[in-house]
C-alpha positions in Angstrom: 164.9 145.5 -39.0 162.2 145.2 -41.3 164.4 142.8 -43.6 164.6 140.3 -40.2 161.0 140.5 -39.5 160.3 139.3 -43.5 163.2 136.8 -43.3 161.5 135.1 -39.9 157.8 135.4 -41.5 158.9 133.3 -44.6 160.8 131.1 -42.5 157.8 130.1 -40.4 155.4 130.0 -43.8 158.5 127.4 -45.0 158.6 125.3 -41.8 154.7 125.3 -41.9 154.6 124.3 -45.3 157.3 121.2 -44.7 155.9 120.2 -41.4 152.3 120.5 -42.1 151.8 117.2 -43.3 153.3 115.5 -40.4 151.6 117.4 -37.8 148.2 116.7 -39.7 149.2 112.7 -39.3 149.5 113.4 -35.7 146.3 115.1 -35.0 143.5 112.7 -33.9 140.7 112.6 -35.9 137.9 114.5 -33.7 135.6 111.9 -32.4 131.6 112.4 -33.7 129.6 114.5 -31.6 126.8 112.9 -29.8 123.5 114.7 -30.2 120.2 114.3 -27.9 118.0 111.8 -28.7 114.9 113.5 -30.0 111.6 111.8 -30.6 110.7 112.1 -34.5 114.1 113.1 -35.6 116.9 110.9 -36.1 118.7 108.9 -33.5 122.4 109.8 -33.5 124.5 106.7 -34.8 125.7 104.4 -31.9 129.1 101.9 -32.3 130.0 99.9 -29.5 131.7 96.6 -28.8 129.6 93.5 -28.9 129.9 91.2 -25.6 129.2 88.5 -28.2 132.5 89.8 -30.2 132.7 92.2 -32.9 131.0 95.7 -32.6 127.4 97.0 -33.9 126.5 100.4 -35.2 122.9 101.4 -35.6 123.7 102.6 -39.1 124.2 98.8 -40.0 120.5 98.1 -38.9 118.9 100.7 -41.0 115.8 99.0 -42.7 114.7 97.1 -39.0 112.9 99.2 -36.3 115.5 98.5 -33.2 114.4 98.5 -29.4 117.6 99.4 -27.6 117.0 98.2 -23.5 119.1 99.8 -21.0 119.2 97.9 -18.0 119.6 99.1 -14.2 122.4 96.6 -13.5 123.2 97.1 -9.7 120.9 98.0 -7.1 123.1 98.2 -4.6 126.7 98.1 -3.6 127.2 94.3 -4.3 123.5 93.8 -5.2 122.1 93.0 -8.6 119.1 94.3 -9.7 116.3 91.8 -9.4 114.0 93.5 -11.8 116.4 93.6 -14.4 117.0 89.9 -14.1 113.1 89.5 -14.2 112.6 91.2 -17.2 115.4 89.8 -19.0 114.6 86.7 -18.9 110.8 88.0 -19.9 112.2 89.6 -23.0 114.2 86.3 -23.8 111.2 84.0 -23.0 109.1 86.3 -25.1 111.0 86.6 -28.2 111.5 82.6 -27.9 107.4 81.7 -27.8 105.8 85.1 -30.1 109.1 86.0 -32.4 108.7 89.4 -31.4 111.7 90.5 -33.9 110.5 88.6 -36.9 107.0 90.1 -36.4 107.7 93.7 -36.1 110.6 93.6 -38.2 112.7 94.4 -35.0 116.1 94.0 -33.8 116.0 94.0 -29.8 119.3 95.3 -28.4 120.9 95.6 -24.6 123.0 98.6 -23.9 124.8 97.9 -20.5 127.2 100.6 -19.4 129.5 98.2 -17.9 132.9 96.4 -19.2 132.6 92.7 -20.9 133.9 91.3 -17.2 131.4 93.0 -15.1 128.7 91.9 -18.0 129.5 88.5 -17.8 129.5 87.9 -14.1 126.1 89.3 -13.8 125.1 87.4 -17.1 126.3 84.0 -15.5 124.4 84.7 -11.9 121.2 84.8 -13.7 120.4 81.2 -12.7 120.9 82.0 -8.7 119.4 85.4 -9.0 116.1 83.5 -10.5 116.2 80.9 -7.7 116.0 84.0 -5.2 112.8 85.1 -7.1 111.0 81.7 -7.0 112.6 81.1 -3.9 110.8 83.8 -2.5 107.9 83.8 -4.6 107.2 79.8 -3.1 108.3 79.4 0.6 108.8 75.5 0.8 106.9 76.2 4.1 104.4 78.8 4.6 103.2 78.2 7.8 106.5 79.4 9.2 106.2 82.8 7.5 105.7 85.6 9.3 103.9 88.7 8.6 107.1 90.5 7.1 107.9 87.0 4.8 104.4 87.0 4.0 104.3 90.9 2.7 107.6 89.7 0.6 106.0 87.2 -0.9 103.0 89.0 -1.9 105.5 91.6 -3.0 107.4 89.3 -5.2 104.2 87.5 -6.7 103.0 90.7 -7.8 106.1 92.1 -9.4 106.9 88.7 -10.8 104.0 87.0 -11.9 105.4 85.3 -14.8 107.7 81.8 -13.7 110.9 81.3 -15.3 113.8 78.6 -14.9 117.2 78.3 -16.0 119.6 75.3 -15.3 123.2 76.0 -13.3 125.6 77.6 -15.8 122.6 78.3 -18.7 123.0 81.9 -19.6 120.9 83.1 -22.6 122.1 85.7 -25.2 119.9 85.9 -27.8 120.2 89.2 -28.1 123.0 91.5 -29.2 124.2 92.8 -26.1 126.2 96.8 -26.5 129.4 97.2 -23.9 129.5 100.8 -23.3 132.4 100.6 -20.8 133.5 104.3 -20.7 129.6 105.4 -20.5 129.8 108.2 -23.3 126.4 106.8 -24.8 124.8 106.1 -21.9 125.7 109.3 -20.2 124.9 111.0 -23.2 121.4 109.7 -23.4 121.0 110.3 -19.9 120.9 107.1 -18.6 123.4 106.8 -16.4 123.6 107.4 -12.8 126.1 107.2 -9.5 122.7 107.9 -7.2 119.5 106.4 -8.6 116.6 104.7 -7.3 117.7 105.2 -3.8 121.0 103.6 -4.3 124.6 105.6 -4.5 126.2 103.0 -6.8 127.0 103.2 -10.5 124.0 101.9 -12.3 121.8 102.7 -15.6 118.8 104.2 -15.2 116.1 101.3 -16.8 115.2 102.6 -20.3 114.0 101.6 -23.3 114.5 103.7 -27.4 112.3 102.6 -30.0 114.0 103.5 -33.4 111.9 103.0 -36.7 113.4 101.7 -39.8 114.3 105.0 -41.2 116.4 105.4 -38.3 114.0 108.1 -36.1 113.4 107.9 -32.7 109.9 107.3 -32.4 109.7 106.4 -28.5 111.7 106.8 -25.6 111.4 106.3 -22.2 113.7 106.9 -18.8 113.0 105.5 -15.9 111.3 106.9 -13.1 111.0 104.3 -10.5 113.0 101.3 -10.4 109.4 98.9 -10.5 107.9 101.0 -13.3 109.3 99.4 -16.7 107.7 98.7 -19.8 106.7 95.1 -20.6 107.6 93.2 -23.8 104.0 92.9 -24.6 103.8 96.8 -24.4 106.7 97.4 -26.5 105.4 95.3 -29.0 102.0 97.2 -29.1 104.3 100.1 -30.0 106.3 98.5 -32.5 102.7 97.4 -34.3 101.7 101.4 -34.2 105.0 102.3 -35.5 104.7 99.8 -38.3 101.0 101.0 -39.1 102.0 104.8 -39.5 104.0 104.1 -42.2 
């Protein structure tokens, strides 16, 4: 009986040695662990496909400050977030006028927790969404507005003080747009929810992460309200402080 056991063990050892390389080849490499984003510490590396094509990793931007903006995207089932439209165009316009990226040695990156088809629909809707904002801010006939209509007009003028315009079919994409279709990154960062801001719909939580040129997370904002988001000018001040602290 003892000889039989020894022979069996020996046979298993031989099989293990001979099959080892095959087993290793068939075992997929473990995915890198997604660590929390903690102020003052190295930001976990992120590599995602780009809406514009190819992919982008944070590691490739080392040496620059990086501003990651996460939009809400959906505000309700079948309804995009109007504040997202305005803020996105505010970033586009501010970059065009003031060249924030050049001024602060920065790269502004958008992270959408959705796939390319959904993001494409979202971006191509910008002109129509902007028309809704402008028509609410500047009704054609003020005399026909009731109290509810006037309150809506004042609310839109307060939340959307700047005026933007887009031609039909115009889709500005000056910033890299990361596609996080499976939401692994967004969930690990705590910026994705199906119940937030009073709406039960798959949506991003409006957020901003700023990483310095050494790859350290220096600023983190995760939205508490749909209407409370840092402006491009505010984030410019943060970038200026980060550069001065070197």
